[in-house]
C-alpha positions in Angstrom: -59.1 103.0 134.2 -58.5 101.1 130.9 -54.8 101.4 131.2 -54.8 100.1 134.8 -56.9 97.1 133.7 -54.6 96.5 130.8 -51.5 96.6 133.1 -53.2 94.1 135.5 -54.0 91.8 132.6 -50.4 91.9 131.3 -49.1 91.2 134.8 -51.4 88.2 135.2 -50.4 87.0 131.7 -46.7 87.3 132.4 -47.1 85.5 135.8 -49.1 82.7 134.1 -46.6 82.4 131.3 -43.8 82.1 133.8 -45.7 79.5 135.8 -46.3 77.5 132.7 -42.7 77.6 131.8 -41.4 76.7 135.2 -39.9 73.3 135.7 -40.5 70.9 138.6 -37.2 69.2 138.0 -34.0 70.0 136.1 -30.8 68.3 135.1 -27.7 69.6 136.8 -24.1 69.1 135.7 -20.7 69.6 137.4 -17.3 69.2 135.9 -14.2 68.1 137.9 -11.6 69.8 135.7 -7.9 68.6 135.4 -6.6 72.2 135.2 -3.6 73.1 133.1 -1.3 75.3 135.3 0.9 78.1 134.2 4.6 78.0 134.8 5.7 79.6 138.0 7.3 82.9 137.4 8.3 86.0 139.3 7.5 88.4 136.4 4.1 88.8 134.7 3.6 87.2 131.3 2.1 89.1 128.4 -1.6 89.3 128.0 -1.3 87.2 124.8 0.6 84.4 126.7 -2.0 84.5 129.5 -4.8 84.1 126.9 -3.1 81.1 125.4 -3.1 79.3 128.7 -6.7 80.3 129.5 -7.9 79.1 126.1 -6.3 75.7 126.6 -8.4 75.3 129.8 -11.4 76.8 128.1 -11.0 74.2 125.3 -11.4 71.4 128.0 -14.3 73.2 129.6 -16.0 73.6 126.2 -16.0 69.8 125.7 -17.6 69.3 129.1 -20.2 72.1 128.5 -21.1 70.7 125.1 -21.4 67.2 126.4 -23.6 68.3 129.3 -25.9 70.2 127.0 -26.3 67.2 124.7 -27.4 65.1 127.7 -30.1 67.6 128.5 -28.4 69.6 131.3 -29.9 73.0 132.2 -26.9 74.3 134.1 -23.2 73.3 134.5 -20.8 74.4 137.2 -17.0 74.5 136.6 -14.4 74.8 139.4 -12.7 77.7 141.1 -9.3 78.5 139.4 -10.5 76.4 136.5 -9.6 78.9 133.8 -6.0 79.6 134.8 -4.9 77.6 137.9 -3.0 79.0 140.8 0.7 79.6 140.3 0.5 83.4 141.0 1.5 86.4 143.0 -0.6 89.5 142.9 1.4 91.0 140.0 1.7 87.8 137.9 -2.0 87.2 138.1 -2.8 90.6 136.6 -2.5 89.6 132.9 -5.2 87.0 133.4 -7.8 89.4 134.8 -10.7 91.1 133.1 -13.1 93.9 134.1 -16.3 92.0 134.9 -19.3 94.4 135.1 -22.3 94.3 137.4 -24.9 92.0 135.7 -27.4 94.9 135.9 -25.8 96.3 132.7 -27.8 93.7 130.8 -25.0 92.4 128.7 -24.5 89.4 126.4 -20.7 89.4 125.7 -21.1 87.0 122.8 -23.2 89.6 120.9 -21.3 92.7 122.0 -17.8 91.6 123.1 -16.1 95.0 123.2 -18.7 96.9 125.3 -16.6 96.7 128.4 -13.1 96.7 126.9 -11.1 93.6 126.0 -13.0 90.7 127.5 -12.2 87.6 125.5 -12.8 85.2 128.4 -16.2 86.5 129.1 -17.0 86.5 125.4 -16.0 82.8 125.1 -18.0 81.8 128.2 -21.0 83.7 127.0 -20.9 82.1 123.6 -20.5 78.6 125.1 -23.6 79.2 127.1 -25.5 80.7 124.1 -24.4 78.1 121.6 -25.3 75.2 123.8 -28.4 76.8 125.4 -27.2 76.1 128.9 -26.4 78.1 132.0 -22.6 78.2 132.5 -20.9 78.9 135.9 -17.2 79.7 135.9 -14.6 81.3 138.1 -11.8 83.7 137.2 -10.4 87.1 138.2 -12.1 90.5 138.2 -10.1 93.8 138.3 -11.4 97.1 139.5 -9.3 100.3 139.4 -9.2 102.6 142.5 -7.3 105.7 143.6 -6.2 107.7 146.6 -9.7 108.9 147.3 -10.4 105.4 148.5 -8.5 104.9 151.8 -8.6 101.1 151.3 -7.2 101.2 147.7 -4.2 98.8 147.4 -0.8 100.4 146.6 -1.0 99.1 143.0 -4.2 101.1 142.4 -6.6 98.2 141.8 -8.7 95.6 143.5 -8.4 92.0 142.3 -11.2 89.6 143.1 -11.7 85.9 143.0 -14.9 85.9 141.0 -17.7 83.6 140.0 -19.8 84.4 137.0 -23.0 82.9 135.6 -24.2 83.2 132.0 -27.7 82.1 131.1 -28.8 80.0 128.2 -28.9 83.1 125.9 -25.3 84.0 126.9 -26.3 86.9 129.2 -24.3 87.7 132.3 -26.8 87.1 135.2 -24.6 86.8 138.2 -21.2 88.0 139.5 -19.9 87.0 143.0 -16.6 88.2 144.6 -15.3 85.6 147.1 -15.5 86.9 150.7 -13.5 84.4 152.7 -10.1 84.1 151.2 -8.0 81.1 152.1 -4.5 81.3 153.3 -2.2 81.9 150.4 -4.7 83.9 148.3 -2.8 87.1 148.8 -3.2 87.9 145.1 -6.9 88.7 145.7 -8.8 91.3 147.8 -11.9 90.5 149.7 -14.9 92.8 149.0 -15.5 95.4 151.7 -18.9 93.8 152.5 -20.1 90.2 151.9 -22.0 90.0 148.6 -25.2 88.0 148.6 -25.8 87.0 145.0 -28.9 85.2 143.8 -30.7 84.8 140.5 -34.0 83.3 139.4 -34.6 80.7 136.7 -37.5 78.6 135.5 -36.0 75.8 137.5 -35.6 77.5 140.9 -33.8 80.2 142.7 -30.0 80.0 142.9 -27.3 81.3 145.1 -23.5 81.2 144.7 -20.4 81.3 146.8 -16.8 79.9 146.6 -14.8 77.2 148.4 -13.7 78.5 151.9 -16.9 80.5 152.1 -18.7 77.3 153.1 -17.3 77.4 156.6 -18.7 80.8 157.4 -22.1 82.4 158.0 -21.8 85.1 155.3 -22.7 84.7 152.5 -23.3 80.9 152.7 -25.9 80.5 155.5 -27.5 83.9 154.7 -28.4 82.8 151.2 -30.4 79.9 152.6 -32.0 81.4 155.7 -32.7 85.0 154.5 -33.0 84.6 150.8 -34.5 81.1 150.6 -32.5 79.8 147.6 -33.3 76.4 146.3 -29.9 75.5 144.9 -26.3 76.5 145.8 -23.6 76.8 143.1 -20.2 76.0 144.5 -17.0 76.4 142.4 -14.1 75.1 144.6 -10.4 74.2 144.6 -10.8 72.0 147.6 -7.9 70.1 149.2 -9.2 67.1 151.1 -8.6 67.0 154.8 -9.6 63.7 156.6 -11.4 62.7 158.7 -14.0 65.5 158.6 -13.3 67.8 155.7 -13.0 65.7 152.6 -14.9 67.4 149.8 -17.7 64.9 149.1 -18.2 64.3 152.8 -18.6 67.9 153.9 -20.3 69.3 150.9 -23.0 66.6 151.0 -23.4 67.1 154.7 -23.9 70.9 154.2 -26.6 70.2 151.6 -28.4 68.0 154.1 -27.9 70.3 157.1 -29.1 73.4 155.2 -31.9 71.7 153.2 -30.8 72.8 149.7 -29.5 71.4 146.5 -25.7 71.8 146.2 -23.7 71.7 143.0 -20.0 71.3 143.9 -17.3 71.4 141.1 -13.8 70.8 142.3 -10.4 70.9 140.6 -8.9 67.5 139.8 -5.3 67.6 141.0 -4.6 64.5 143.0 -1.0 65.4 143.9 -2.4 68.2 146.0 -5.3 66.0 147.3 -7.7 68.0 145.1 -10.7 65.8 144.0 -14.3 65.4 145.0 -17.2 66.8 143.1 -20.9 66.2 143.5 -24.6 66.9 142.9 -26.3 66.8 146.3 -29.9 67.0 147.3 -31.1 67.7 150.8 -32.1 64.1 151.4 -29.2 62.3 149.7 -26.2 62.6 147.3 -27.4 62.1 143.7 -24.0 61.9 142.0 -20.4 62.2 143.3 -16.9 61.6 142.2 -13.6 61.0 144.1 -10.6 59.9 142.2 -7.0 60.0 143.5 -5.7 57.5 140.9 -6.1 59.1 137.5 -5.3 62.5 136.0 -8.5 62.8 134.1 -11.5 65.2 134.5 -15.0 64.0 135.1 -18.5 65.2 134.1 -21.4 64.4 136.4 -25.1 64.8 135.7 -28.2 64.2 137.7 -31.8 65.3 138.0 -32.9 67.4 140.9 -36.1 68.9 142.2 -36.3 72.6 141.3 -37.8 73.4 144.7 -36.6 70.7 147.0 -38.7 69.7 150.0 -37.3 71.3 153.1 -36.9 68.7 155.9 -38.5 69.2 159.3 -36.6 71.4 161.7 -34.2 69.4 163.8 -33.8 70.1 167.5 -30.2 69.1 167.7 -30.0 68.7 171.5 -33.5 67.2 172.2 -32.5 63.5 172.3 -29.0 63.9 173.7 -30.1 66.1 176.6 -32.3 63.3 177.9 -29.7 60.6 177.8 -28.4 59.5 181.2 -24.6 59.3 181.2 -23.5 55.8 182.2 -19.9 55.0 183.2 -18.3 52.5 180.8 -15.2 52.0 182.8 -13.2 53.1 179.8 -10.4 55.7 180.3 -10.9 58.9 178.3 -7.9 60.1 176.3 -7.0 63.1 174.2 -5.9 63.0 170.6 -5.6 65.6 167.8 -7.9 65.9 164.8 -6.7 68.5 162.3 -4.9 70.5 165.1 -7.9 70.3 167.5 -7.6 68.3 170.7 -10.6 66.0 171.0 -11.7 64.0 174.1 -12.1 60.3 173.1 -13.4 57.0 174.4 -12.3 53.8 172.7 -15.0 51.4 171.6 -13.9 48.2 173.2 -16.9 46.0 172.6 -18.8 44.7 169.6 -21.9 46.6 170.7 -22.4 49.4 173.3 -23.7 52.8 174.4 -21.0 55.4 175.0 -20.9 59.0 176.2 -18.0 61.4 176.0 -18.1 65.1 176.9 -15.9 68.2 176.4 -17.0 71.5 177.9 -20.7 72.0 177.1 -20.9 69.2 174.5 -21.7 65.7 175.4 -21.8 63.1 172.5 -23.8 59.9 172.7 -23.3 56.8 170.6 -25.2 53.5 170.3 -23.8 51.0 167.9 -23.4 47.4 166.9 -20.4 46.1 164.9 -20.6 43.0 162.7 -17.5 41.9 164.5 -14.8 43.5 166.8 -11.5 43.2 165.0 -8.3 43.1 166.9 -6.4 45.0 164.1 -8.7 48.1 164.1 -9.6 50.6 166.7 -12.6 52.9 166.7 -13.3 55.8 169.1 -16.0 58.2 170.0 -14.8 61.8 170.2 -16.0 65.3 171.2 -14.6 68.7 170.5 -16.0 72.1 171.7 -13.7 74.9 170.9 -12.2 77.5 168.5 -10.3 76.0 165.6 -7.4 78.3 164.8 -5.4 76.7 161.9 -6.1 77.8 158.3 -8.9 80.0 159.5 -10.6 80.7 162.8 -14.0 79.2 163.4 -15.8 77.7 166.4 -16.8 74.1 166.3 -18.8 71.5 168.2 -18.1 68.1 166.8 -19.3 64.6 167.8 -17.5 61.9 165.8 -17.2 58.1 165.6 -14.0 57.4 163.7 -11.5 54.7 162.8 -8.0 55.3 164.3 -5.1 55.1 161.8 -3.5 52.2 163.9 -4.2 50.4 167.1 -2.2 53.2 168.9 -4.8 55.5 170.4 -2.6 58.5 169.7 -3.4 58.0 166.0 -7.2 58.6 166.5 -7.9 61.6 164.3 -5.1 61.0 161.8 -6.0 60.8 158.1 -7.1 57.3 157.2 -8.8 56.2 153.9 -9.5 52.5 154.3 -11.2 50.3 156.9 -12.5 46.7 157.3 -14.9 46.9 160.2 -18.6 46.9 159.3 -21.3 48.3 161.5 -24.8 46.8 161.7 -26.3 49.9 163.3 -25.2 53.3 164.7 -27.0 56.3 166.3 -25.0 59.4 167.2 -26.3 62.6 168.9 -25.0 65.5 171.0 -26.0 68.4 173.2 -25.2 71.0 170.6 -25.5 74.7 171.2 -26.3 75.5 167.6 -28.9 74.7 164.9 -26.2 74.5 162.3 -25.1 70.9 162.4 -23.9 69.0 159.3 -24.3 65.1 159.3 -21.5 63.1 157.7 -21.1 59.4 157.0 -18.0 58.4 155.1 -17.1 54.8 154.2 -13.9 53.0 153.3 -12.1 54.2 150.1 -13.7 57.7 150.6 -17.2 56.7 149.6 -20.6 58.2 150.6 -23.6 56.2 151.8 -26.6 57.5 149.9 -30.0 56.6 151.4 -28.3 54.5 154.2 -28.8 57.0 157.1 -31.2 59.6 158.3 -31.4 62.5 160.8 -34.4 62.5 163.1 -36.2 65.6 164.4 -34.8 65.0 167.9 -31.2 65.3 166.6 -30.1 61.7 166.0 -27.9 60.6 163.1 -28.8 57.0 162.7 -28.4 54.1 160.2 -31.4 52.9 158.2 -29.6 49.7 157.2 -26.2 48.2 157.7 -23.8 50.6 155.7 -22.8 49.2 152.4 -19.1 49.4 153.3 -16.8 49.6 156.3 -17.1 52.8 158.2 -14.4 55.5 158.3 -16.4 58.1 160.2 -19.9 59.0 161.4 -19.9 62.7 162.4 -22.1 65.6 163.5 -20.1 68.7 162.6 -21.6 71.7 164.3 -20.7 75.4 163.7 -21.2 78.2 166.3 -20.8 81.1 164.0 -21.5 83.7 166.7 -18.3 82.6 168.5 -16.0 83.0 165.5 -14.9 86.4 166.6 -13.3 85.0 169.8 -9.6 85.6 169.4 -6.5 85.1 171.5 -2.7 85.3 171.1 -2.4 81.6 170.4 -4.6 81.8 167.3 -2.5 84.7 165.9 0.7 82.9 166.6 -0.6 79.7 165.0 -1.6 81.6 161.8 1.8 83.3 161.7 3.6 80.0 162.1 1.5 78.4 159.4 2.3 81.2 157.0 6.0 80.7 157.7 5.6 77.0 156.9 3.8 77.8 153.6 6.6 80.1 152.6 9.2 77.3 153.3 7.3 74.5 151.7 5.9 75.9 148.5 7.7 77.7 145.6 8.0 81.4 145.4 5.0 83.0 143.7 2.8 79.9 144.5 -0.6 80.5 145.8 -3.6 78.3 146.5 -7.4 78.7 146.9 -9.8 76.8 149.1 
């Protein structure tokens, strides 16, 4: 009896102590890293040469980590491929890999570096976390041996994983995640046999982690939020910007808002490959972001976030749009391509108006008022309801107001970075067949619009004030994950054709992540 009372007392004491230590807010940091790449080679370098390159990158990461810690940051995220870059085949990557154990082993590499073999990268990351009393999130490669008893074992006798690791403020390994959704060109890595859902708890909230291309799929990204109720997502990425809808800061901030979580996105800085765009995003608005195609320098961002962000009201994404009566505008619909997808468009011909355009089951409604209707710029309202099949297969429903590249309607959907037309108001909605819709507003010069728009419970994305800059796009980007498995011969042929194109356009041994 006494022992049970004692155990109950200890449990209550531990709980109260944890509650007392828990933080209502925390300071997050992300670092956009100008990675030092290895020389492209067809033959593997020595382990010593691989370590030289990795330590050069770790030197840069160390400066960012120390600076973040001095400014009070509790956690810092560094990018995918940030330790060694991406000029690799499967064999040439091998010297850069380490055996990364399951965090259940309770290991602080800084204190016991040889417990799991030769692990100097993990040792250095652990010591950076411990010495600066900060959580450190990094990405590099894990290797796991296998043999003929495993029917899926690769011919070279090992699995190679694109891996995120997290070390806590004492240097302890607390999380390890193997990337599930590998981007085209990541043939040097294996995907895990089953998606890994990785979370860990801190005094400033519950965290989940996934990598780059994972964001476009249900597992593990959506599962972490809907089934595991994480507060904050950690997101190392090597993201190549694709306008008009998939630039890094645009889509990542939209995902945070659509899913109702904090989102810490750390991107590689490599402008020649359109890699830039990092940010610290809360569910209600971006808190800090960086987009820079002009310089070659890295960038450290810091911002305060709520440890347990308020979850917004559930949105019925079809409620408003389903009650709108479709009125003929007299404008002729036309088709144009947005990132290989054929959208149905209507040109906005007046300074103010109400427009509706439909494709299959999706009807998109727009009410707007421009400050002026310029003769040298064309805007259009577009709808897409279908399976995207290039660089991955995923089903989309998209409503978008966008600026066309020129006054030629066939350029509607092309990449465009600048605009001059200002809008006084806009309201966009659609008859979506999904609850997973991500609201995007992107302004001229690839800038976000924090606090300038809102999503209503009946599914409208509308302006709260005239946007602070000319508009590039206002978009509701919907994902129907349950339709992703739909396949046809054309999608297979498209993927094959793109692989051939990659082989022709990029050097031998070159591989990229996303």
